[in-house]
All heavy atoms as an XYZ file, in Angstrom:
978
protein
N     -41.513     36.358     22.564
C     -40.186     36.266     23.162
C     -39.807     34.806     23.327
O     -40.604     33.993     23.774
C     -40.167     36.956     24.522
C     -38.790     37.017     25.153
C     -38.791     37.835     26.430
O     -39.806     38.413     26.808
N     -37.669     37.881     27.090
N     -38.577     34.482     22.992
C     -38.110     33.109     23.075
C     -37.861     32.734     24.530
O     -37.303     33.517     25.309
C     -36.818     32.929     22.268
C     -36.241     31.529     22.468
C     -37.085     33.196     20.792
N     -38.273     31.541     24.889
C     -37.956     30.990     26.199
C     -37.304     29.630     26.030
O     -37.656     28.868     25.124
C     -39.218     30.858     27.053
C     -39.769     32.200     27.514
C     -40.913     32.051     28.507
O     -41.732     31.153     28.375
N     -40.961     32.925     29.490
N     -36.379     29.329     26.917
C     -35.681     28.051     26.903
C     -35.924     27.343     28.227
O     -35.792     27.969     29.288
C     -34.177     28.266     26.704
C     -33.756     29.044     25.454
C     -32.245     29.266     25.454
C     -34.195     28.313     24.197
N     -36.255     26.065     28.149
C     -36.527     25.299     29.356
C     -35.714     24.009     29.326
O     -35.904     23.170     28.430
C     -38.027     24.963     29.485
C     -38.273     24.118     30.743
C     -38.856     26.240     29.529
N     -34.809     23.871     30.301
C     -33.995     22.666     30.402
C     -34.702     21.614     31.247
O     -35.492     21.949     32.141
C     -32.637     22.963     31.046
C     -31.781     23.988     30.341
C     -31.954     25.374     30.916
O     -33.011     25.648     31.522
O     -31.030     26.195     30.762
N     -34.396     20.368     30.967
C     -34.904     19.259     31.769
C     -33.937     18.087     31.644
O     -33.047     18.092     30.783
C     -36.302     18.849     31.306
O     -36.278     18.402     29.966
N     -34.125     17.100     32.522
C     -33.326     15.886     32.432
C     -32.211     15.763     33.445
O     -31.527     14.739     33.496
N     -32.015     16.790     34.246
C     -30.979     16.702     35.259
C     -31.342     15.715     36.356
O     -32.473     15.233     36.439
N     -30.344     15.419     37.191
C     -30.600     14.499     38.297
C     -29.320     14.038     38.940
O     -28.250     14.623     38.723
N     -29.443     12.989     39.723
C     -28.314     12.403     40.438
C     -27.886     11.124     39.721
O     -28.719     10.265     39.419
C     -28.729     12.092     41.875
C     -27.716     11.363     42.755
C     -26.493     12.250     42.982
C     -28.364     10.980     44.095
N     -26.596     11.020     39.478
C     -26.064      9.852     38.790
C     -24.707      9.506     39.393
O     -24.016     10.379     39.925
C     -25.951     10.132     37.273
C     -24.970     11.249     36.987
C     -25.622      8.876     36.497
N     -24.332      8.259     39.307
C     -23.036      7.846     39.837
C     -21.932      8.087     38.812
O     -22.190      8.195     37.605
C     -23.080      6.372     40.222
C     -23.947      6.093     41.437
C     -23.819      4.656     41.917
O     -23.574      3.746     41.143
N     -23.988      4.465     43.223
N     -20.726      8.130     39.316
C     -19.563      8.274     38.447
C     -19.587      7.174     37.379
O     -19.862      6.015     37.667
C     -18.263      8.191     39.263
C     -17.062      8.045     38.354
C     -18.108      9.430     40.135
N     -19.322      7.601     36.139
C     -19.341      6.669     35.026
C     -20.683      6.517     34.358
O     -20.783      5.881     33.299
N     -21.700      7.090     34.968
C     -23.043      6.979     34.422
C     -23.316      7.983     33.316
O     -22.423      8.727     32.887
N     -24.560      7.992     32.861
C     -24.969      8.848     31.757
C     -26.253      9.590     32.099
O     -27.073      9.108     32.893
C     -25.204      8.004     30.497
O     -24.035      7.347     30.077
N     -26.397     10.749     31.480
C     -27.624     11.531     31.557
C     -27.835     12.206     30.217
O     -26.864     12.504     29.494
C     -27.550     12.612     32.631
C     -27.880     12.261     34.069
C     -27.671     13.476     34.963
C     -29.300     11.737     34.212
N     -29.087     12.495     29.912
C     -29.413     13.237     28.699
C     -30.262     14.441     29.087
O     -31.358     14.280     29.632
C     -30.188     12.374     27.719
C     -30.391     13.025     26.347
C     -31.461     12.291     25.578
N     -31.461     12.599     24.164
C     -32.513     12.440     23.370
N     -33.643     11.967     23.866
N     -32.431     12.735     22.084
N     -29.732     15.609     28.816
C     -30.452     16.841     29.075
C     -31.176     17.294     27.813
O     -30.700     17.056     26.697
C     -29.503     17.945     29.533
C     -28.600     17.631     30.728
C     -27.795     18.871     31.102
C     -29.392     17.112     31.906
N     -32.287     17.976     28.020
C     -33.039     18.554     26.914
C     -33.202     20.048     27.139
O     -33.258     20.511     28.285
C     -34.422     17.907     26.800
O     -34.324     16.527     26.528
N     -33.314     20.767     26.058
C     -33.570     22.204     26.097
C     -34.661     22.491     25.071
O     -34.410     22.413     23.862
C     -32.304     22.981     25.772
S     -32.550     24.761     25.535
N     -35.846     22.783     25.563
C     -36.977     23.052     24.682
C     -37.157     24.550     24.516
O     -37.160     25.298     25.498
C     -38.245     22.432     25.264
N     -37.313     24.969     23.268
C     -37.454     26.389     22.961
C     -38.875     26.704     22.535
O     -39.532     25.901     21.864
C     -36.487     26.783     21.853
N     -39.326     27.875     22.940
C     -40.602     28.367     22.456
C     -40.344     29.420     21.392
O     -39.223     29.896     21.228
C     -41.407     28.963     23.604
O     -40.726     30.111     24.113
N     -41.371     29.806     20.675
C     -41.211     30.838     19.662
C     -40.709     30.284     18.346
O     -40.509     29.080     18.188
N     -40.486     31.189     17.428
C     -40.075     30.805     16.078
C     -38.562     30.917     15.909
O     -37.861     31.380     16.791
C     -40.771     31.709     15.066
C     -42.273     31.532     15.093
O     -42.718     30.406     15.365
O     -42.979     32.535     14.853
N     -38.092     30.482     14.776
C     -36.715     30.703     14.328
C     -35.671     29.888     15.060
O     -34.486     30.212     14.977
C     -36.338     32.202     14.421
O     -37.237     32.993     13.687
N     -36.081     28.847     15.762
C     -35.092     28.006     16.464
C     -34.033     27.516     15.495
O     -32.849     27.483     15.829
C     -35.817     26.825     17.122
C     -34.901     25.854     17.801
C     -34.391     26.120     19.069
C     -34.559     24.654     17.200
C     -33.547     25.222     19.708
C     -33.721     23.740     17.826
C     -33.214     24.022     19.083
N     -34.443     27.139     14.317
C     -33.528     26.525     13.364
C     -32.517     27.500     12.770
O     -31.631     27.084     12.019
C     -34.329     25.871     12.229
O     -35.078     26.856     11.532
N     -32.609     28.772     13.090
C     -31.678     29.760     12.553
C     -30.537     30.084     13.512
O     -29.621     30.820     13.160
C     -32.431     31.053     12.247
C     -33.521     30.910     11.201
C     -34.336     32.179     11.119
N     -33.540     33.309     10.695
C     -33.898     34.576     10.822
N     -35.059     34.877     11.390
N     -33.133     35.547     10.389
N     -30.596     29.535     14.726
C     -29.656     29.970     15.751
C     -28.755     28.844     16.250
O     -29.212     27.739     16.544
C     -30.403     30.547     16.950
C     -31.040     31.880     16.658
C     -32.303     31.967     16.073
C     -30.371     33.062     16.950
C     -32.875     33.190     15.785
C     -30.935     34.294     16.679
C     -32.188     34.349     16.094
O     -32.748     35.569     15.821
N     -27.485     29.188     16.369
C     -26.566     28.317     17.092
C     -26.934     28.314     18.570
O     -27.246     29.361     19.143
C     -25.128     28.806     16.899
O     -24.759     28.596     15.527
C     -24.150     28.074     17.801
N     -26.904     27.138     19.149
C     -27.259     26.951     20.546
C     -26.061     26.365     21.299
O     -25.186     25.725     20.703
C     -28.444     25.990     20.669
C     -29.698     26.422     19.927
S     -30.552     27.760     20.751
C     -31.083     26.939     22.252
N     -26.070     26.562     22.603
C     -24.950     26.071     23.403
C     -25.410     25.598     24.773
O     -26.506     25.948     25.231
C     -23.895     27.163     23.559
N     -24.554     24.827     25.383
C     -24.693     24.435     26.783
C     -23.555     25.062     27.577
O     -22.402     25.044     27.142
C     -24.651     22.927     26.931
C     -25.859     22.219     26.401
C     -26.010     21.645     25.171
C     -27.085     22.007     27.095
N     -27.252     21.094     25.045
C     -27.940     21.301     26.227
C     -27.562     22.333     28.374
C     -29.223     20.926     26.584
C     -28.843     21.964     28.724
C     -29.669     21.261     27.839
N     -23.903     25.568     28.737
C     -22.950     26.055     29.715
C     -23.240     25.361     31.039
O     -24.295     24.764     31.215
C     -23.083     27.574     29.899
C     -22.662     28.384     28.703
C     -23.512     28.549     27.615
C     -21.420     28.987     28.663
C     -23.126     29.305     26.513
C     -21.024     29.744     27.562
C     -21.884     29.896     26.489
N     -22.311     25.459     31.963
C     -22.539     24.914     33.293
C     -21.861     25.786     34.333
O     -20.898     26.485     34.042
C     -22.045     23.471     33.390
C     -20.533     23.306     33.276
C     -20.176     21.824     33.231
N     -18.734     21.618     33.192
C     -18.160     20.422     33.053
N     -18.910     19.326     32.942
N     -16.842     20.320     33.033
N     -22.397     25.715     35.538
C     -21.823     26.482     36.639
C     -21.851     25.651     37.906
O     -22.931     25.256     38.377
C     -22.579     27.794     36.849
C     -21.905     28.719     37.845
C     -22.467     30.122     37.796
O     -23.570     30.368     37.311
N     -21.700     31.074     38.287
N     -20.675     25.403     38.434
C     -20.545     24.678     39.694
C     -20.534     25.685     40.841
O     -20.200     26.853     40.632
C     -19.262     23.859     39.693
N     -20.872     25.250     42.046
C     -20.900     26.168     43.189
C     -19.561     26.864     43.389
O     -18.505     26.209     43.404
C     -21.225     25.245     44.363
C     -21.949     24.105     43.759
C     -21.340     23.905     42.415
N     -19.600     28.180     43.496
C     -18.392     28.945     43.747
C     -17.504     29.143     42.539
O     -16.407     29.699     42.668
N     -17.966     28.711     41.375
C     -17.151     28.842     40.176
C     -17.886     29.652     39.113
O     -19.106     29.816     39.164
C     -16.798     27.456     39.627
C     -15.913     26.635     40.551
C     -15.449     25.368     39.888
C     -14.504     24.587     40.792
N     -14.021     23.333     40.133
N     -17.134     30.135     38.148
C     -17.717     30.899     37.062
C     -18.422     29.959     36.085
O     -18.125     28.772     36.007
C     -16.633     31.684     36.323
C     -16.005     32.787     37.164
C     -15.037     33.642     36.362
O     -14.765     33.315     35.197
O     -14.561     34.647     36.915
N     -19.360     30.550     35.342
C     -20.046     29.777     34.310
C     -19.022     29.330     33.264
O     -18.178     30.112     32.823
C     -21.147     30.616     33.680
C     -22.063     29.839     32.756
C     -23.294     30.638     32.412
N     -24.145     30.879     33.574
C     -25.354     31.419     33.503
N     -25.847     31.779     32.330
N     -26.060     31.605     34.592
N     -19.151     28.092     32.838
C     -18.176     27.468     31.951
C     -18.857     26.990     30.677
O     -19.944     26.392     30.737
C     -17.527     26.281     32.672
C     -16.526     25.480     31.870
C     -16.058     24.240     32.626
O     -16.854     23.552     33.272
N     -14.780     23.943     32.541
N     -18.241     27.236     29.570
C     -18.739     26.756     28.283
C     -18.585     25.235     28.218
O     -17.534     24.694     28.563
C     -17.956     27.416     27.158
C     -18.235     26.871     25.781
C     -19.360     27.285     25.081
C     -17.384     25.970     25.184
C     -19.628     26.811     23.806
C     -17.622     25.487     23.914
C     -18.744     25.899     23.214
N     -19.629     24.554     27.758
C     -19.588     23.100     27.595
C     -19.448     22.750     26.112
O     -18.570     21.999     25.711
C     -20.852     22.450     28.177
C     -20.899     20.956     27.850
C     -20.925     22.678     29.678
N     -20.334     23.293     25.306
C     -20.293     23.012     23.878
C     -21.383     23.749     23.145
O     -22.338     24.220     23.767
N     -21.223     23.846     21.837
C     -22.191     24.541     21.001
C     -22.440     23.746     19.732
O     -21.574     22.988     19.271
C     -21.703     25.940     20.658
N     -23.621     23.938     19.179
C     -24.011     23.271     17.941
C     -24.635     24.288     17.013
O     -25.502     25.058     17.434
C     -25.008     22.159     18.250
C     -25.469     21.312     17.066
C     -24.305     20.528     16.463
C     -26.571     20.344     17.506
N     -24.205     24.279     15.758
C     -24.708     25.308     14.850
C     -26.170     25.076     14.483
O     -26.755     24.045     14.825
C     -23.819     25.426     13.616
C     -23.977     24.256     12.653
O     -24.467     23.182     13.031
N     -23.566     24.447     11.431
N     -26.756     26.025     13.786
C     -28.193     26.046     13.533
C     -28.697     24.810     12.798
O     -29.810     24.383     13.008
C     -28.557     27.310     12.756
C     -27.926     27.363     11.405
C     -28.451     26.947     10.225
C     -26.607     27.845     11.091
N     -27.552     27.130      9.211
C     -26.416     27.696      9.707
C     -25.569     28.406     11.850
C     -25.245     28.058      9.067
C     -24.407     28.785     11.208
C     -24.251     28.609      9.832
N     -27.831     24.256     11.927
C     -28.256     23.101     11.137
C     -27.896     21.775     11.791
O     -28.285     20.714     11.288
C     -27.632     23.159      9.752
O     -26.215     23.121      9.861
N     -27.144     21.824     12.875
C     -26.739     20.598     13.549
C     -25.561     19.905     12.899
O     -25.276     18.753     13.210
N     -24.862     20.599     12.012
C     -23.782     19.966     11.262
C     -22.392     20.266     11.806
O     -21.408     19.654     11.366
C     -23.832     20.413      9.794
O     -23.755     21.854      9.747
C     -25.125     19.948      9.122
N     -22.293     21.197     12.720
C     -20.984     21.568     13.251
C     -21.095     21.803     14.749
O     -21.892     22.622     15.205
C     -20.478     22.833     12.568
O     -19.227     23.232     13.109
N     -20.268     21.086     15.510
C     -20.267     21.210     16.965
C     -18.869     21.551     17.457
O     -17.867     21.231     16.806
C     -20.746     19.912     17.617
N     -18.829     22.174     18.612
C     -17.550     22.530     19.247
C     -17.705     22.296     20.728
O     -18.708     22.705     21.327
C     -17.229     23.999     18.959
C     -15.986     24.507     19.645
C     -14.736     23.985     19.340
C     -16.064     25.511     20.602
C     -13.594     24.447     19.968
C     -14.935     25.986     21.230
C     -13.694     25.453     20.912
O     -12.575     25.919     21.541
N     -16.716     21.617     21.313
C     -16.799     21.246     22.723
C     -15.594     21.770     23.500
O     -14.495     21.907     22.953
C     -16.848     19.723     22.856
C     -18.037     19.076     22.184
C     -17.941     18.567     20.890
C     -19.258     18.957     22.852
C     -19.024     17.985     20.274
C     -20.348     18.360     22.240
C     -20.220     17.873     20.958
O     -21.306     17.289     20.344
N     -15.800     21.969     24.781
C     -14.669     22.264     25.639
C     -13.830     20.995     25.781
O     -14.330     19.870     25.650
C     -15.150     22.745     27.002
O     -15.717     21.671     27.727
N     -12.567     21.195     26.099
C     -11.680     20.039     26.252
C     -12.096     19.168     27.436
O     -11.814     17.979     27.468
C     -10.227     20.492     26.428
O     -10.146     21.408     27.532
C      -9.729     21.184     25.174
N     -12.782     19.796     28.406
C     -13.184     19.052     29.601
C     -14.217     17.974     29.290
O     -14.338     16.990     30.035
C     -13.746     20.022     30.644
N     -14.978     18.162     28.215
C     -16.071     17.221     27.935
C     -15.940     16.526     26.586
O     -16.686     15.579     26.311
C     -17.437     17.929     28.005
C     -17.588     18.682     29.315
C     -17.653     18.858     26.822
N     -15.022     16.975     25.760
C     -14.907     16.412     24.420
C     -14.650     14.903     24.494
O     -13.833     14.428     25.264
C     -13.788     17.093     23.647
C     -13.775     16.745     22.174
C     -12.864     17.660     21.377
O     -11.999     18.307     21.994
O     -13.019     17.719     20.146
N     -15.407     14.168     23.690
C     -15.291     12.717     23.696
C     -16.244     12.034     24.650
O     -16.459     10.816     24.551
N     -16.815     12.804     25.580
C     -17.777     12.225     26.536
C     -19.188     12.778     26.332
O     -20.172     12.075     26.573
C     -17.334     12.519     27.969
C     -15.979     11.955     28.338
C     -15.686     12.135     29.821
N     -15.610     13.539     30.196
C     -16.365     14.106     31.143
N     -17.252     13.384     31.819
N     -16.214     15.391     31.438
N     -19.272     14.035     25.923
C     -20.561     14.701     25.749
C     -20.840     14.900     24.256
O     -19.919     15.138     23.467
C     -20.568     16.064     26.419
C     -20.526     16.048     27.920
C     -20.277     14.897     28.645
C     -20.763     17.227     28.635
C     -20.252     14.897     30.031
C     -20.737     17.251     30.014
C     -20.476     16.086     30.704
N     -22.115     14.827     23.904
C     -22.533     15.057     22.526
C     -23.774     15.941     22.508
O     -24.747     15.654     23.220
C     -22.852     13.735     21.816
O     -21.706     12.878     21.858
C     -23.235     13.984     20.360
N     -23.713     16.978     21.693
C     -24.857     17.875     21.535
C     -25.555     17.530     20.217
O     -24.904     17.299     19.194
C     -24.420     19.349     21.506
C     -23.680     19.707     22.797
C     -25.640     20.258     21.347
C     -23.100     21.106     22.791
N     -26.864     17.513     20.273
C     -27.657     17.298     19.071
C     -28.882     18.207     19.136
O     -29.154     18.821     20.174
C     -28.069     15.828     18.941
O     -28.855     15.425     20.038
N     -29.597     18.267     18.048
C     -30.802     19.089     18.035
C     -31.807     18.518     17.049
O     -31.443     17.880     16.062
C     -30.468     20.539     17.689
C     -29.918     20.757     16.308
C     -29.346     22.177     16.149
N     -30.393     23.200     16.239
C     -30.150     24.493     16.445
N     -28.889     24.917     16.613
N     -31.139     25.354     16.487
N     -33.056     18.804     17.342
C     -34.156     18.443     16.459
C     -34.896     19.740     16.166
O     -35.679     20.214     16.998
C     -35.063     17.419     17.131
C     -36.172     16.914     16.216
O     -36.569     17.656     15.299
O     -36.644     15.798     16.443
N     -34.637     20.320     15.025
C     -35.221     21.631     14.728
C     -36.741     21.565     14.569
O     -37.433     22.539     14.864
C     -34.584     22.218     13.476
C     -33.181     22.750     13.748
O     -32.802     22.969     14.907
N     -32.399     22.938     12.701
N     -37.236     20.435     14.121
C     -38.689     20.296     13.999
C     -39.364     20.344     15.368
O     -40.477     20.853     15.506
C     -39.032     19.007     13.281
N     -38.681     19.825     16.377
C     -39.219     19.833     17.742
C     -38.732     21.031     18.541
O     -39.087     21.180     19.715
C     -38.829     18.545     18.460
C     -39.444     17.295     17.872
C     -39.051     16.064     18.683
C     -39.712     14.820     18.128
N     -39.335     13.603     18.894
N     -37.873     21.860     17.942
C     -37.304     23.027     18.626
C     -36.665     22.619     19.941
O     -36.862     23.261     20.982
C     -38.374     24.106     18.821
C     -38.886     24.694     17.506
C     -39.775     25.906     17.716
C     -41.120     25.532     18.255
N     -42.043     26.688     18.305
N     -35.873     21.580     19.873
C     -35.247     21.037     21.070
C     -33.789     20.708     20.810
O     -33.443     20.174     19.746
C     -35.993     19.782     21.551
O     -37.363     20.106     21.810
C     -35.373     19.241     22.834
N     -32.961     21.010     21.800
C     -31.546     20.660     21.768
C     -31.290     19.667     22.895
O     -31.963     19.712     23.936
C     -30.685     21.912     21.965
C     -29.205     21.632     22.026
S     -28.200     23.116     22.184
C     -28.684     23.728     23.790
N     -30.305     18.808     22.689
C     -29.998     17.774     23.666
C     -28.523     17.807     24.032
O     -27.678     18.226     23.241
C     -30.339     16.391     23.096
C     -31.765     16.267     22.617
C     -32.074     16.434     21.268
C     -32.803     16.005     23.502
C     -33.374     16.336     20.814
C     -34.115     15.908     23.054
C     -34.387     16.076     21.708
O     -35.681     15.980     21.260
N     -28.245     17.321     25.234
C     -26.871     17.113     25.662
C     -26.787     15.709     26.236
O     -27.302     15.446     27.315
C     -26.446     18.139     26.711
C     -25.028     17.987     27.250
C     -23.999     18.220     26.148
C     -24.773     18.946     28.418
N     -26.148     14.822     25.492
C     -25.918     13.462     25.957
C     -24.589     13.444     26.702
O     -23.546     13.760     26.117
C     -25.887     12.487     24.790
C     -25.598     11.047     25.195
C     -26.703     10.428     26.023
O     -27.882     10.579     25.725
N     -26.317      9.745     27.094
N     -24.629     13.062     27.959
C     -23.444     13.063     28.799
C     -23.135     11.636     29.215
O     -23.944     10.996     29.900
C     -23.668     13.939     30.038
C     -24.090     15.361     29.696
S     -24.221     16.415     31.156
C     -25.622     15.667     31.961
N     -21.982     11.154     28.814
C     -21.554      9.798     29.147
C     -20.296      9.837     29.994
O     -19.568     10.834     30.011
C     -21.279      9.011     27.862
C     -22.506      8.842     27.002
O     -23.632      8.760     27.500
N     -22.309      8.787     25.700
N     -20.047      8.742     30.689
C     -18.838      8.621     31.512
C     -18.657      9.845     32.414
O     -17.608     10.502     32.398
C     -17.610      8.431     30.615
C     -16.376      8.047     31.388
O     -16.464      7.549     32.516
N     -15.209      8.298     30.823
N     -19.656     10.136     33.176
C     -19.655     11.350     33.991
C     -18.659     11.260     35.135
O     -18.453     10.200     35.739
C     -21.062     11.605     34.532
C     -22.020     12.191     33.481
C     -23.470     11.968     33.890
C     -21.756     13.675     33.285
N     -18.051     12.402     35.419
C     -17.110     12.559     36.519
C     -17.777     13.368     37.640
O     -18.715     14.134     37.392
C     -15.868     13.332     36.073
C     -15.113     12.787     34.893
C     -14.306     13.644     34.134
C     -15.164     11.453     34.519
C     -13.574     13.183     33.050
C     -14.446     10.974     33.426
C     -13.660     11.841     32.695
O     -12.934     11.376     31.619
N     -17.215     13.274     38.823
C     -17.694     14.123     39.923
C     -17.569     15.600     39.531
O     -18.435     16.419     39.860
C     -16.908     13.838     41.204
C     -17.221     14.869     42.277
C     -17.185     12.421     41.710
N     -16.514     15.916     38.793
C     -16.266     17.309     38.392
C     -17.306     17.843     37.418
O     -17.327     19.048     37.125
C     -14.883     17.434     37.741
C     -13.727     16.909     38.589
C     -13.484     15.422     38.373
O     -12.733     15.070     37.442
O     -14.074     14.621     39.142
N     -18.158     16.990     36.874
C     -19.225     17.450     35.987
C     -20.438     17.964     36.769
O     -21.388     18.478     36.165
C     -19.670     16.312     35.057
C     -18.578     15.868     34.100
O     -17.883     16.747     33.550
O     -18.416     14.643     33.919
N     -20.405     17.821     38.069
C     -21.497     18.319     38.903
C     -21.638     19.829     38.745
O     -20.684     20.572     38.942
C     -21.257     17.967     40.375
O     -21.270     16.549     40.524
C     -22.323     18.588     41.273
N     -22.825     20.281     38.370
C     -23.068     21.702     38.116
C     -24.531     21.902     37.749
O     -25.263     20.932     37.500
C     -22.186     22.208     36.979
N     -24.903     23.160     37.685
C     -26.171     23.516     37.053
C     -25.875     23.731     35.567
O     -24.953     24.479     35.225
C     -26.788     24.778     37.671
C     -28.067     25.159     36.926
C     -27.069     24.560     39.150
N     -26.632     23.078     34.725
C     -26.430     23.154     33.287
C     -27.485     24.068     32.666
O     -28.685     23.926     32.944
C     -26.500     21.759     32.676
C     -25.244     20.964     32.905
C     -24.930     20.480     34.171
C     -24.347     20.708     31.868
C     -23.762     19.775     34.400
C     -23.184     19.999     32.088
C     -22.894     19.539     33.356
O     -21.724     18.833     33.573
N     -27.005     24.979     31.819
C     -27.861     25.947     31.169
C     -27.755     25.811     29.647
O     -26.662     25.613     29.125
C     -27.436     27.375     31.526
C     -27.480     27.713     32.985
C     -26.389     27.480     33.813
C     -28.624     28.285     33.543
C     -26.421     27.804     35.162
C     -28.666     28.610     34.889
C     -27.559     28.366     35.690
O     -27.608     28.689     37.029
N     -28.871     25.957     28.976
C     -28.804     26.092     27.531
C     -28.962     27.572     27.189
O     -29.532     28.356     27.971
C     -29.848     25.252     26.818
S     -31.572     25.668     27.133
N     -28.449     27.938     26.031
C     -28.452     29.338     25.638
C     -28.548     29.453     24.125
O     -28.078     28.580     23.390
C     -27.187     30.038     26.136
N     -29.139     30.573     23.697
C     -29.261     30.869     22.275
C     -28.464     32.119     21.954
O     -28.463     33.083     22.723
C     -30.727     31.091     21.907
C     -30.994     31.070     20.416
C     -32.391     31.530     20.065
N     -32.455     32.983     19.975
C     -33.467     33.643     19.406
N     -34.489     32.965     18.904
N     -33.450     34.960     19.365
N     -27.819     32.104     20.801
C     -27.024     33.257     20.417
C     -27.891     34.472     20.113
O     -29.063     34.368     19.775
C     -26.151     32.923     19.207
C     -24.936     32.093     19.560
C     -23.971     31.929     18.403
O     -24.217     32.380     17.283
N     -22.860     31.259     18.661
N     -27.254     35.597     20.208
C     -27.917     36.865     19.973
C     -28.349     37.036     18.525
O     -29.432     37.532     18.234
C     -26.942     37.995     20.345
C     -27.465     39.403     20.258
C     -26.324     40.369     20.560
N     -25.562     39.983     21.739
C     -25.893     40.284     22.985
N     -26.986     41.001     23.202
N     -25.149     39.900     24.001
N     -27.478     36.576     17.605
C     -27.730     36.760     16.173
C     -27.833     35.409     15.483
O     -27.160     34.449     15.882
C     -26.615     37.573     15.539
C     -26.536     38.971     16.139
O     -27.535     39.692     16.194
N     -25.351     39.354     16.586
N     -28.623     35.311     14.416
C     -28.756     34.034     13.706
C     -27.490     33.653     12.946
O     -26.654     34.504     12.633
C     -29.918     34.293     12.744
C     -29.931     35.773     12.541
C     -29.464     36.371     13.840
N     -27.364     32.352     12.702
C     -26.309     31.787     11.852
C     -24.903     32.116     12.354
O     -23.987     32.344     11.549
C     -26.491     32.273     10.397
C     -27.862     32.009      9.847
C     -28.652     33.058      9.406
C     -28.379     30.732      9.801
C     -29.932     32.827      8.917
C     -29.653     30.487      9.322
C     -30.432     31.544      8.881
N     -24.732     32.146     13.661
C     -23.421     32.424     14.235
C     -22.548     31.183     14.306
O     -23.028     30.043     14.157
N     -21.254     31.399     14.557
C     -20.323     30.300     14.695
C     -20.447     29.610     16.041
O     -21.131     30.095     16.955
N     -19.760     28.492     16.163
C     -19.858     27.710     17.396
C     -18.806     28.096     18.435
O     -18.845     27.612     19.564
C     -19.713     26.215     17.100
O     -18.478     25.994     16.404
C     -20.858     25.696     16.256
N     -17.868     28.961     18.072
C     -16.766     29.283     18.977
C     -16.872     30.683     19.563
O     -15.881     31.243     20.022
C     -15.422     29.097     18.284
C     -15.247     27.695     17.717
C     -13.835     27.408     17.300
N     -13.715     26.044     16.773
C     -12.607     25.320     16.834
N     -11.520     25.814     17.376
N     -12.584     24.109     16.317
N     -18.063     31.244     19.561
C     -18.247     32.579     20.113
C     -18.362     32.531     21.629
O     -18.798     31.533     22.209
C     -19.496     33.217     19.511
C     -19.501     33.336     17.984
C     -20.769     34.033     17.505
C     -18.270     34.059     17.482
N     -17.992     33.631     22.264
C     -17.989     33.680     23.719
C     -19.373     33.834     24.306
O     -20.344     34.100     23.594
N     -19.494     33.676     25.608
C     -20.807     33.738     26.277
C     -21.519     35.060     26.102
O     -22.755     35.107     26.198
C     -20.473     33.473     27.749
C     -19.023     33.700     27.879
C     -18.413     33.379     26.555
N     -20.783     36.130     25.843
C     -21.432     37.426     25.656
C     -22.259     37.464     24.378
O     -23.070     38.372     24.184
C     -20.385     38.542     25.625
C     -19.349     38.368     24.551
N     -18.288     37.490     24.680
C     -19.223     38.928     23.327
C     -17.549     37.530     23.596
N     -18.085     38.390     22.754
N     -22.067     36.492     23.492
C     -22.828     36.417     22.256
C     -24.156     35.665     22.442
O     -24.910     35.525     21.498
C     -22.014     35.735     21.168
C     -20.804     36.536     20.705
C     -21.198     37.850     20.049
O     -22.325     37.946     19.510
O     -20.380     38.786     20.066
N     -24.397     35.199     23.646
C     -25.644     34.486     23.944
C     -26.508     35.388     24.811
O     -26.053     35.864     25.865
C     -25.345     33.174     24.661
C     -24.610     32.182     23.793
C     -23.227     32.239     23.649
C     -25.314     31.194     23.096
C     -22.562     31.335     22.834
C     -24.647     30.287     22.291
C     -23.274     30.369     22.163
O     -22.617     29.467     21.349
N     -27.726     35.622     24.378
C     -28.568     36.563     25.125
C     -29.877     35.951     25.613
O     -30.690     36.660     26.196
C     -28.854     37.804     24.283
C     -29.758     37.496     23.096
O     -29.864     36.349     22.665
N     -30.406     38.518     22.561
N     -30.089     34.680     25.361
C     -31.283     34.004     25.867
C     -30.836     32.752     26.596
O     -30.127     31.924     26.009
C     -32.250     33.647     24.724
O     -32.592     34.838     24.001
C     -33.519     33.011     25.270
N     -31.263     32.637     27.851
C     -30.797     31.553     28.713
C     -31.986     30.850     29.353
O     -33.003     31.477     29.660
C     -29.899     32.109     29.823
C     -28.653     32.747     29.304
C     -28.525     34.003     28.779
C     -27.351     32.160     29.250
N     -27.220     34.225     28.391
C     -26.474     33.118     28.677
C     -26.829     30.924     29.630
C     -25.119     32.865     28.483
C     -25.478     30.675     29.438
C     -24.642     31.638     28.865
N     -31.804     29.558     29.589
C     -32.788     28.830     30.357
C     -32.562     29.021     31.845
O     -31.631     29.715     32.265
N     -33.393     28.369     32.639
C     -33.307     28.527     34.094
C     -32.305     27.558     34.720
O     -31.943     27.711     35.884
C     -34.694     28.305     34.729
C     -35.074     26.842     34.969
C     -35.365     26.069     33.692
O     -35.489     26.636     32.608
N     -35.471     24.752     33.823
N     -31.873     26.574     33.960
C     -30.876     25.631     34.441
C     -31.473     24.352     34.990
O     -32.613     24.336     35.465
N     -30.685     23.296     34.943
C     -31.071     22.018     35.528
C     -29.854     21.437     36.245
O     -28.739     21.476     35.722
C     -31.617     21.056     34.459
O     -32.110     19.865     35.092
C     -30.577     20.662     33.427
N     -30.076     20.927     37.439
C     -28.979     20.460     38.282
C     -28.553     19.052     37.874
O     -29.387     18.145     37.734
C     -29.403     20.448     39.754
C     -28.360     19.884     40.710
C     -27.166     20.796     40.881
O     -27.315     22.007     41.075
N     -25.969     20.223     40.808
N     -27.253     18.885     37.721
C     -26.663     17.570     37.504
C     -25.688     17.309     38.645
O     -24.786     18.114     38.886
C     -25.922     17.503     36.156
C     -25.144     16.191     36.029
C     -26.905     17.643     35.001
N     -25.901     16.210     39.347
C     -25.036     15.848     40.465
C     -24.472     14.458     40.194
O     -25.229     13.506     39.994
C     -25.798     15.856     41.788
O     -26.361     17.162     41.997
C     -24.866     15.528     42.946
N     -23.155     14.367     40.208
C     -22.480     13.096     39.985
C     -21.837     12.681     41.303
O     -21.003     13.400     41.855
C     -21.416     13.212     38.881
C     -20.803     11.838     38.599
C     -22.024     13.797     37.614
N     -22.236     11.531     41.791
C     -21.744     11.072     43.093
C     -20.744      9.942     42.906
O     -20.811      9.159     41.960
C     -22.905     10.610     43.955
O     -23.477      9.424     43.417
N     -19.843      9.871     43.887
C     -18.842      8.809     43.862
C     -19.258      7.649     44.758
O     -18.616      6.627     44.785
C     -17.479      9.350     44.306
O     -17.588      9.915     45.598
């Protein structure tokens, strides 16, 4: 069974940067589109961005486009989220997720993701 483990969260000041990692266990990492989501207290889970299985096509929410970058290393079975110019509004628990089916598109909804990590807290202070 595939497991996802996020790391790299922490406390950072406004304008700062953080890099999150999502390490996957099991096989077939390179066949699946992966995504980052986030959830702030009292709010619904929000899509951040997705990267296709080969790392050649990414899609971001408008809230983070231009500031966040998703990458992956299929040999290491790891996905990354580079977050720059952080805002207070980026404060949330960040989750990585794997799609239900291989070779999916990057614009599918959260219901298409069936494997989730436990989350890592990102706090941006002013």
